[in-house]
N, C-alpha and C positions, 0 to 999 in steps of 0.2 A: 538332621531335616534331611525328608529323600523326596522321591519321585512327585507326588500330587504338589504336596508339599513348595517344592521347590517351582513348578511350574504356576505355585499359587504367587509366590512371591515376583516372580518377573513378568506376572500381567497387570500386578498391582503398578511394579516399576515405570512400565510400559505406559499406563494409563495417567500415574501422576505425572509422568517426562512431557508427553502429548499437553497435558494440561498446563505448561510451561511451569511446573514445579522443579527446585532440586533435589536430585533422588540420588544419593551416596548410600553404598551396600558391604556393611562388616559382613565375610561370614567363614566360616570354616573353611578347610582344603574341599572342593568341589570342584571338579574340572568341567561337568556339566552344567552345572550355576554361573560361573564365571564366565562359561562361553558365553551362552544364551546371555545374559546382562552385555557383554561386550557386543552380542547381536543387536540389541535395541538402543547403544548407547547410553546404557548406566554407568557410572565411576560406579567400582569394587575395589574391596581390599581383603586381603587373605592371612589372618591370622593365625595362632597357633595354640592350643589350651591342651597344656601336658598333663594336666591335672586335676583330681574334684576342685580343690582350691586349689585356685591359681593366683594369687594379689596381681603380679605380671600381666595379665590378662584382661583383668579389673583396670587397671591402668591405663593399659594401652586403650580402653575403652572409653575412658575419662579423657584422654587424650584427644584421640580423632574426634569426640563427642563438642572438644572446645575446640579447637581446630579447624572445624568444618562448620562451625557457629551452626551446629542442630539445633531446631524449633520442635522437635517430634520424632521422638522413637517408636515403631515399630520394629517387636521382634519375634522370631516365631521360633516355637519348642524349647522343649526344658535350658538347656546349656544359655542359650542367649536371653532369654525371659530371664533367667533369674539373674545371671549378670547385669543384664541389660536393666535389669531395674535396680541394683544396686548403683551400678553409674546414674541411671537417674536421679537417684536419689543425693547423690552426690551433685552432681551437676546441674541439677534442677528443672532438666529437661522431661517434660511431660512423657510418660512410656504406655502403649495399647500392644499387650502382650498374646497374639495368638497362639491358641494350643489345636493341634490337628490329631495326638493321637491318644494312646492313652496305654495301662497296664507298666509301660517301662519307667514311672516314678513314683509306684504305689507299694514295693517292694523293700524302700530301705526311710526311715522316721523322717532323715534327713531333709531327702526329696521331697518328703511331703509337709514339711515344715517348709523348706524352699519356696513351695507352691502355695503356703498359707501365707508368707512373706510379700510372695508376688501379686495375690487380691487382695491386698492390706495397700501395698504402696504403689501399686500401677495405677494408670487412672483407672484402666477397664483391663479385664481378662477375656480374649474373644472363645469362645467355642466355637467347632463349625458345625456343629450337630447339639438336637436338644439331647440324643440322649449321652452327648458328649457332657454336656453341662450338667447333666444331674448325676451325672458319675462323679464329675468335679466337687459337688454339693454333697453326697453322699459317702463317698472314700476318701477326698481330701479335704474335706468342711470349711470348702471354700467359700464366702457368703453369696447367699442368690443375687444380690444386686450387683457384688461386685464382676457378673460374669455377664455377657452379651453372648447374643447367639447370631452368627453369621453364615450364612451357607456358602461353600466354597462353589466356584463357576468355572462354563467354560467358555472359550472363545469361541461360538458358532461358527464363526465365519470360516475357520479353521476345519471342519467337518462337513460333510454334505452326501446327501443319498447318494447310495451305490448305485453305479451306472453296470450291468448288464456283461457290457464289453472289458470294462475293467477287471471287473471282478470274476472272468473268466480268463483273463490274461496272469493274474496274479496265480487263481488258480493249479495255471498252468504252468509256472516259472517254479512255485512249488512242489509240484508234482503230484497234486492233486485233482478226486474226481467227485462230481456228487453235492452233496451239503456240508457246510465246515460250520461245525461250532468250535467258538474259541473263547478263550480268556485270557485275560490280561492281569500280571501279578507276577512278583519277583517269588522265587520259589521257595518259599517258608511253609514249614508246618501251617500257621495259621490261614493262610491264603484256603488250605480247604482241596487241594488240587487231585489229593490222592481221593479226597470222593467224587469228582470230576472223572479220575480214570475206572472207578470200579462202576459210575453208572456210565461210562462209556461200554464197557461190556454188554450190560443189560440192554444200551439201543442197539447197538451193533448185531445183538442178536435177532432183531426184533426188525433192525433196517438196515440193510446190507451196504446202501449208499452213502453210510456217516463217515464223517473225519472229522479230529480234532485237530487244534493246535493250543498253545500254550505263549503268551507271548511276555517273557518277564526276566530276568537277571538268574543265572546260575548259581547257585549257592552247594553249602555241606549236601543239604536234604536232598540235592537232584538225584544223587545217585537211589536212591530210596523209591522216588517216584519213578526211577527208567525203571527198576527193578519189576515193581509193582504192573508197569503197562507189558516190560516179558511175560510174569506170572501170568497175566490174563491173554494173555499171545494176542495184543495189542498191538503189536511194533510195525506194523504198516497202517494201522489207521491214527497213531497219538504221535504230535509232531512236537517237540519242544524248539521254538524257534530261537530262543535266547531277548537280548534286549534289542530295542529298536523304536528309539526315539519318534518313527513315523506313524505313530497312530495314527492318524487321519487316514494315510494312505493304507495299512494294512487291514483297517476294519473295512475295505472295500474284498478282502478275504473272507471274510466272517458271515455268516449267513443269521446265526444266532447268536448270542454274546450269553457268556456265562459268567457269575460270581459265585463263586462255591464257598467262598470265606467262613473258616469262624467267628471272625470277628472282623469289621469295619467303623471306626468312627463314625466315615460317611461314605467315602466310596465314590472318586474323581472316575476312576476308569467307567463306573455304570452311567455320568453323564454323556461322557466321550460314545459308547454303544447308541445312546439315545439319540446323542445330535447327530450320529450316524444313523437313525433310523431305524437301528436295530431292533429284534423283540429282544426282549432280556429275559432271563431265568436267573432268579438272586434269593441266596440265603435269609430268612431273616436275623441277619448278622449284626444290626444296630443299626447301620447307614441306612441300608437302600429302604427301609420301610418309610425313613421322611421321605426318599424320592419316590419311587412309585407305588402307585395304588394296583392292589393286588388283581389282576383280569382286567386292567384297564392299558397298562402301560408294561407289560409283562406278568408275569408270573413269580409269586415267593414260596418261598417252599421252607421245608424245617431245615435248622442244622445239620451236618452230619449224618444226613438218609441221602444215599445213591439213589436207592429206590425212588423215591419222590423227584430226586432231580431229572433220572431218566424219563420217568411216567408224566412229565409238562414237556419238555425237551421235546419225546415222541409225540406229544399233542400239538405240538409248533409243526413238526417237520411234516406230518400228516393235512395240515392246515394252514397251508400259505396265505390264504386270505386273513387269516387271522395274524401272522407274520407280519403283513404289509398292515392289519390293523394298528397293531401296538407299535410299528415302527411310526406310523403318522401318527397315533397320540402324544409318543415318547417324546419328537422331535417338538411340537407343538409342547409339550408340557419344560422343556427345557428352554425351550426361546421366551417362555411366559417367566418365570421363574428361578435358573439357574445360570443364567450369562455372564462372563464375567463383567458387563456394561453394572447389571443389576449387583455383582458383589461390589464392586469399586464404590456404586451410587452410598451402599450402606457404611462401608467405612468411612469414607469422604464425610458424612454424617459425622460418625466418630472422630475423625479428625479434627474436625471444626470445633465440636463441642471440647476438644482437648484442649485444643488453643483458647475458648474463649472462656475457659475457666481457670482459676486460677492453679496455680501448682498443689496448694494443700486443701484439695475438694475433699480430701480423709481426712 
């Protein structure tokens, strides 16, 4: 589990604790997650998983469920979903299993079988988008009635429309002038940053005042991206800022948000940009199509197409009033459909359904 999925866990736990429920989290090693859970006052224990089939790991989960007198398990992602479901069967404690991503469990038959087991034995699988539900049905052969769709949400109160003074100050701190086009995502090939770099060359040729930033953890792939920046003579225009958890603050730095991904199950980064009243240009990579309407909240462009990416970014650069319109409509969209409050209300209904029905629903 990582990135947006971890933030979802923190937000859900915080909501539950504020409503008076006792919340206890079991996780693999994650300094960020344990730190954030501590900040919101949620008890957490870290346990290790050393191999693909780890009986000791399962027994530890069972012991914790019994000792803490857990009434309902809510697991996230492949490892905890599979082991959590097995522990649920042993302890007779109902489980809801949320899946945030895909691809990583289709390559091996054992993993596909594991998720079919989760589908039949968990109270419900939750997919964070309709395209993920379709994927689970078609590729993993999970029964449709075993899956609910609950969209992830963002805490809108953490984000706010940009003030020009703050924006100018941040741009000065980072040594940037003019308009800033930004992307958020760890530096993996699937995030499509290579397409943004190539689009940047086309944009700079047309508009001299454009700058580009990417916020996200650097990886082994970073060197390939940096070489492409050098090859296209963009070193003074393209910045990799590294990982930074203060996304609400850094959104002030960005004038136009770009999601150039090759694949996204949903895209919390897009929600964060919309919540900050930023115009969005995103690829049709799965998740964004379920969030924004093309031409109303932003632009949707084909996958792997730097020319179309550049064309739509330039259209926004040349039309500040359209930037404002997209920003206003995007904020309205998030407030109405994609808040953490709405996400929690949907989960709460599912929690209550699980508590009210017997363990032997299936």
